[in-house]
C-alpha positions in Angstrom: 31.6 -53.0 10.5 34.7 -50.4 8.8 32.9 -50.8 5.2 29.9 -49.7 7.0 31.3 -47.0 8.9 33.0 -45.3 6.0 30.0 -46.0 3.6 27.4 -43.7 6.9 30.1 -40.9 7.4 30.2 -40.8 3.2 26.7 -40.4 3.2 26.0 -38.1 6.0 29.0 -36.2 4.1 26.5 -36.0 0.9 23.6 -35.2 3.1 25.2 -32.4 4.8 26.4 -31.3 1.8 23.1 -31.2 0.2 21.8 -29.4 2.6 24.2 -26.7 2.6 24.0 -26.2 -1.5 19.8 -26.3 -1.1 20.1 -23.4 1.6 22.5 -21.5 -0.1 20.5 -21.5 -3.7 17.2 -20.7 -1.5 19.2 -18.0 0.2 20.3 -16.7 -3.1 17.0 -17.2 -4.6 14.4 -16.0 -1.5 17.1 -13.0 -1.1 16.8 -12.0 -4.5 12.6 -12.2 -4.7 13.3 -10.0 -1.7 15.5 -7.0 -3.1 13.3 -7.2 -6.9 9.8 -7.2 -4.7 10.9 -4.6 -1.9 14.0 -3.1 -2.7 15.1 -2.1 -6.0 14.0 0.8 -7.3 14.3 0.2 -10.9 10.8 -0.7 -11.6 11.3 -4.4 -13.1 8.7 -6.5 -14.1 8.1 -8.5 -10.8 4.3 -9.8 -12.0 5.6 -13.1 -11.4 7.1 -12.7 -7.8 4.9 -15.3 -6.1 1.8 -17.5 -6.7 -0.9 -14.6 -6.7 -2.5 -13.9 -9.9 -6.3 -13.3 -11.0 -8.0 -16.1 -12.1 -12.1 -15.1 -11.5 -14.9 -15.8 -13.5 -18.8 -14.5 -13.8 -20.5 -17.8 -12.7 -24.2 -16.0 -12.7 -25.8 -12.7 -13.1 -29.1 -11.1 -12.7 -30.6 -7.3 -11.7 -29.6 -7.7 -8.4 -26.3 -9.6 -8.0 -23.2 -11.5 -9.6 -21.7 -14.7 -8.4 -18.1 -14.9 -8.7 -15.8 -17.8 -9.2 -12.6 -16.5 -7.4 -9.7 -19.1 -8.1 -6.8 -16.8 -7.7 -7.2 -12.8 -7.1 -3.6 -10.9 -6.6 -5.4 -8.6 -4.2 -8.2 -10.4 -2.9 -10.6 -7.5 -2.8 -13.7 -9.8 -4.4 -13.8 -11.7 -1.3 -13.5 -8.8 1.3 -15.9 -6.4 2.8 -16.8 -3.4 0.8 -17.8 -1.6 -2.5 -14.9 -2.6 -5.2 -15.3 -2.9 -9.3 -15.3 -5.9 -11.2 -14.0 -5.6 -14.8 -14.3 -7.4 -17.7 -13.6 -7.0 -21.5 -17.3 -6.0 -22.2 -18.5 -4.4 -19.6 -18.1 -3.8 -15.8 -19.9 -3.8 -12.1 -19.9 -1.8 -8.8 -20.3 -4.7 -6.3 -21.3 -4.0 -2.7 -22.3 -6.0 0.4 -21.0 -10.1 0.3 -24.8 -12.1 0.1 -22.9 -15.5 0.3 -19.7 -16.7 0.3 -18.2 -20.4 0.5 -14.7 -21.1 -0.6 -14.0 -19.6 -3.5 -17.3 -18.8 -4.5 -19.2 -15.3 -4.1 -22.5 -13.4 -4.1 -22.3 -10.0 -3.9 -25.1 -7.2 -4.5 -24.9 -5.5 -8.0 -25.1 -1.8 -7.7 -23.9 -1.1 -10.9 -23.7 -2.6 -14.6 -21.9 -1.0 -17.6 -21.9 -2.4 -20.8 -22.3 -6.3 -20.3 -21.6 -9.1 -18.3 -22.1 -12.4 -18.7 -21.5 -16.1 -17.3 -18.0 -17.3 -18.1 -16.5 -13.9 -18.8 -13.4 -13.5 -17.3 -12.9 -10.2 -14.9 -10.5 -8.7 -12.5 -11.2 -7.1 -9.5 -10.6 -3.4 -8.2 -10.4 -1.2 -5.5 -10.7 1.9 -7.2 -13.8 2.7 -7.1 -15.1 6.6 -6.1 -17.9 8.5 -6.4 -18.7 11.6 -8.7 -19.8 14.9 -7.8 -23.9 13.3 -8.7 -23.4 10.9 -6.4 -23.0 7.7 -8.4 -20.2 5.4 -8.2 -17.8 4.8 -10.6 -14.5 2.4 -11.6 -11.5 4.3 -12.8 -9.6 2.6 -15.4 -12.5 1.1 -17.6 -13.8 2.3 -21.6 -16.1 4.6 -19.6 -13.9 6.5 -17.2 -9.8 6.0 -18.0 -8.8 8.6 -15.3 -5.9 9.7 -17.0 -5.2 12.9 -18.2 -3.1 11.6 -21.4 -1.7 8.0 -21.4 -0.4 6.7 -18.5 -0.7 10.4 -16.3 -3.2 11.1 -13.7 -4.1 14.2 -12.2 -6.3 16.0 -9.2 -8.3 17.0 -12.5 -8.6 14.0 -14.6 -9.7 12.0 -11.0 -11.3 14.2 -8.6 -12.1 17.0 -10.7 -9.8 19.3 -8.6 -7.9 22.4 -10.1 -4.0 21.9 -9.4 -0.3 23.5 -10.2 3.0 21.3 -10.2 5.1 22.6 -8.0 8.7 21.6 -6.3 10.3 20.9 -3.2 14.3 20.3 -2.4 15.4 18.3 -0.7 19.7 16.8 -0.5 19.3 14.9 -3.5 17.7 17.6 -5.1 14.4 18.6 -6.3 10.9 16.4 -6.9 8.0 17.8 -8.6 4.2 17.4 -6.7 1.2 18.1 -7.3 -0.9 20.5 -4.9 -4.4 21.1 -5.5 -5.8 25.2 -5.3 -8.8 25.2 -3.4 -9.3 24.6 0.5 -7.8 27.3 3.3 -7.4 25.0 6.3 -4.4 23.4 5.5 -2.8 20.9 3.2 -2.2 17.4 4.1 0.9 16.0 2.0 0.4 12.7 0.6 3.7 9.9 0.8 2.7 7.1 -0.9 4.7 3.7 -1.2 7.0 1.1 -2.7 7.6 2.2 -6.4 5.8 5.2 -6.9 5.1 8.0 -9.1 3.5 11.0 -8.0 1.2 11.3 -11.6 -0.3 7.8 -11.0 -0.7 8.0 -6.9 -4.5 7.2 -8.3 -5.4 6.7 -4.0 -4.2 9.9 -3.4 -5.7 11.5 -6.5 -9.1 9.9 -5.0 -8.7 11.0 -1.3 -7.8 14.5 -2.4 -11.5 15.0 -3.4 -12.9 14.0 0.0 -10.0 16.1 1.9 -11.5 19.2 -1.1 -14.9 18.3 0.3 -13.3 19.0 4.0 -11.4 22.0 3.1 -7.9 20.7 2.9 -5.5 21.3 -0.1 -3.6 18.5 -1.1 0.1 17.8 -1.9 0.8 14.7 -3.7 5.0 14.1 -3.8 7.5 12.6 -5.6 10.5 11.3 -3.1 14.0 9.6 -3.5 13.8 6.4 -5.9 10.3 7.6 -8.0 10.3 7.4 -11.8 12.0 9.8 -12.8 13.7 11.4 -9.8 17.0 10.9 -7.9 17.5 7.5 -7.0 19.2 7.2 -3.3 22.9 6.9 -2.9 22.3 3.3 -1.4 20.7 2.2 -4.7 18.0 0.5 -2.3 14.7 1.6 -1.3 15.6 2.4 2.4 11.7 2.4 3.9 12.5 5.8 5.4 15.8 5.4 6.9 16.9 8.3 4.1 13.6 9.5 2.5 12.3 11.3 5.9 15.0 14.0 4.7 12.8 14.4 1.3 9.8 14.5 3.7 11.1 17.0 5.9 11.4 19.2 2.6 8.3 18.6 1.4 6.6 19.9 4.9 9.2 23.1 4.5 8.1 23.7 1.2 3.7 22.8 2.4 5.0 25.8 5.3 5.2 28.5 3.0 1.0 28.0 1.6 -0.3 27.4 4.8 0.7 26.7 8.6 -1.7 23.9 9.5 0.3 20.1 7.4 -1.0 16.8 8.3 1.1 13.6 6.6 -0.9 10.8 4.8 1.4 7.7 4.8 -0.3 4.6 2.7 1.5 1.2 2.7 5.6 1.5 2.3 4.4 5.2 2.7 4.4 4.6 6.3 8.2 4.6 6.9 9.6 8.0 5.5 6.8 9.7 7.8 7.8 7.4 10.9 11.3 7.9 10.0 10.5 11.4 10.1 9.0 11.3 13.3 12.0 9.4 14.6 14.6 12.6 12.9 12.6 15.6 13.4 9.6 15.2 14.9 8.8 18.5 15.4 5.1 18.9 16.0 5.4 22.9 15.2 6.3 21.7 11.5 3.1 18.9 11.6 -0.5 18.7 12.9 -1.5 15.3 12.5 -0.3 12.2 10.9 -3.1 9.5 8.8 -1.4 6.2 8.3 -3.4 3.4 5.9 -1.6 0.2 6.3 1.2 1.9 7.1 4.6 -0.2 6.6 6.2 0.7 9.8 8.5 -2.2 10.2 9.7 -3.7 7.0 10.7 -6.8 7.6 7.4 -7.6 9.3 5.7 -7.3 5.8 8.4 -9.6 4.2 6.8 -12.3 6.5 3.6 -11.6 5.9 3.8 -11.2 2.3 6.1 -14.1 1.6 4.2 -16.3 3.5 1.1 -15.4 1.6 3.2 -15.9 -1.8 4.9 -19.0 -0.9 2.8 -20.5 2.1 4.7 -23.7 1.8 7.7 -22.5 2.8 8.3 -23.2 6.5 8.6 -19.6 8.4 11.8 -20.7 10.3 13.8 -19.9 6.9 12.6 -16.2 7.2 15.4 -15.8 9.0 17.8 -16.7 7.7 16.6 -15.2 3.9 16.9 -11.8 6.0 20.6 -12.6 6.8 21.2 -13.6 3.0 19.7 -10.8 2.1 21.4 -8.2 4.9 24.8 -9.6 3.7 24.3 -9.5 -0.2 22.4 -6.4 -0.4 23.8 -4.5 2.8 20.7 -3.8 4.4 20.2 -3.5 7.4 16.0 -4.2 8.7 16.4 -3.3 12.1 16.6 0.4 10.9 14.0 0.3 9.3 11.8 -0.4 12.3 10.4 2.8 13.3 7.8 1.5 15.9 8.9 3.3 18.8 9.5 6.2 17.2 5.7 5.9 16.7 4.7 5.2 20.3 6.8 7.6 22.1 5.4 10.6 19.7 2.5 12.7 20.6 1.5 14.0 17.0 -1.8 12.8 16.6 -2.3 10.2 14.7 -5.2 8.3 12.6 -4.6 4.8 11.9 -6.6 3.2 9.1 -5.6 -1.2 8.4 -7.9 -3.6 7.6 -7.5 -7.3 9.3 -7.3 -9.3 5.9 -4.0 -7.5 4.7 -1.3 -9.9 3.1 0.8 -7.4 2.2 1.2 -5.8 5.5 0.5 -7.1 8.8 -2.3 -5.5 10.9 -0.6 -7.0 14.0 1.9 -4.2 13.3 -1.0 -1.4 13.6 -2.4 -3.5 16.5 0.8 -3.5 18.5 1.4 0.6 17.9 -2.4 0.9 19.1 -1.3 -1.2 21.9 1.4 0.5 23.1 0.3 4.1 22.5 -1.6 6.0 24.9 -2.3 9.2 24.1 -3.6 10.9 20.4 -4.0 7.9 18.5 -7.3 7.1 17.0 -7.2 3.1 15.8 -9.8 2.0 12.8 -9.5 -1.6 12.2 -11.7 -3.0 9.8 -12.5 -7.0 9.7 -12.4 -8.5 6.4 -10.8 -6.2 4.8 -7.4 -6.0 2.6 -4.3 -3.7 1.7 -5.6 0.3 1.7 -9.3 -0.5 0.9 -10.5 1.2 4.4 -12.3 3.6 1.9 -14.1 0.8 0.1 -14.9 -1.2 3.2 -17.2 1.8 4.2 -16.8 5.4 2.3 -19.2 7.3 4.2 -17.5 6.2 8.0 -14.3 6.8 5.9 -14.9 10.3 5.3 -16.3 10.6 9.0 -13.1 9.6 10.4 -11.3 11.9 8.1 -13.5 14.7 9.3 -13.7 14.0 13.1 -9.8 13.8 13.3 -8.9 16.4 11.1 -11.4 18.8 13.2 -9.7 17.9 16.3 -6.3 19.2 14.9 -7.9 22.8 15.6 
């Protein structure tokens, strides 16, 4: 009996030691992934984070339809509602309505084909579709239209055929360059991009600047701290608004030199800096309205959704542990990156777009804000639509919502 007791104690000690080692190693590993995939401003290659990658094949194609085998897709757009691009080595296609879908096989309306696509071709999906001046869809990043002014550089002119100038604004960290389109007398919309941005590559803003130009607004597409080639935050990490709001305020002050009507437009991680500006400044004499597209307003909520999508085998209970390890290891305060109450309590008018199939930023965050804020909020929630693809879901409706909201600010 004595020997059995000693054996059991040793076994328990070994098991506890093993569990401790596994938890410590797991916490270190996943806190590192959180840092590299969401906090590190140094633009490392994060393509290997998670399991998602493009593995898409053309199954069949005819004059009116295309069937795709979507084994795995990084952004998931080809299984979602809307207008999207399919890019192959020898051609590309604009696809529309989902005709049928079973498991990973989807049959879609074929709107436009450029070049050739044949069964067996490896392709990828993209939401970078726009409408040209002739009313025809075209896909950015194809052999027929790169959208670039020069290698790796996009401008309002190269993407939306708009005249522009490059201006700078000042914050406490220094000067930051921005695009400013030149036409439009109703006001200026300031675009605030998400994590690891570069104002010369913000194609979402550059495409939407065309829509805003048609509505009488100029677009100011800004850089801010931690972007490529501009000053870094002293903390050494992306702060999701806790410090970036100072840059947003500097951009607002610059825009007010040109107009007395400024609207903020935050996409994805750009939602945090704008929402933090609401918390720290929130002056409705400076900003007439705010537009959000799939905004990160509480960063940790997005980490959990992102992690669950990329590591579905992980027990969700472990994320609280990973959160604690990340905070200790990198000196992060995730609670300081939660600005939901600031958005709820503000009375500056808000237009909020979000799709319910967003695997990067949880739609529940927007649902919560919409349920708690009683005034001056228009919530446009889409079914079977993913991350920052509300325009693709229904271009005409999207532009109408923009127009109605902006007209309401007069």
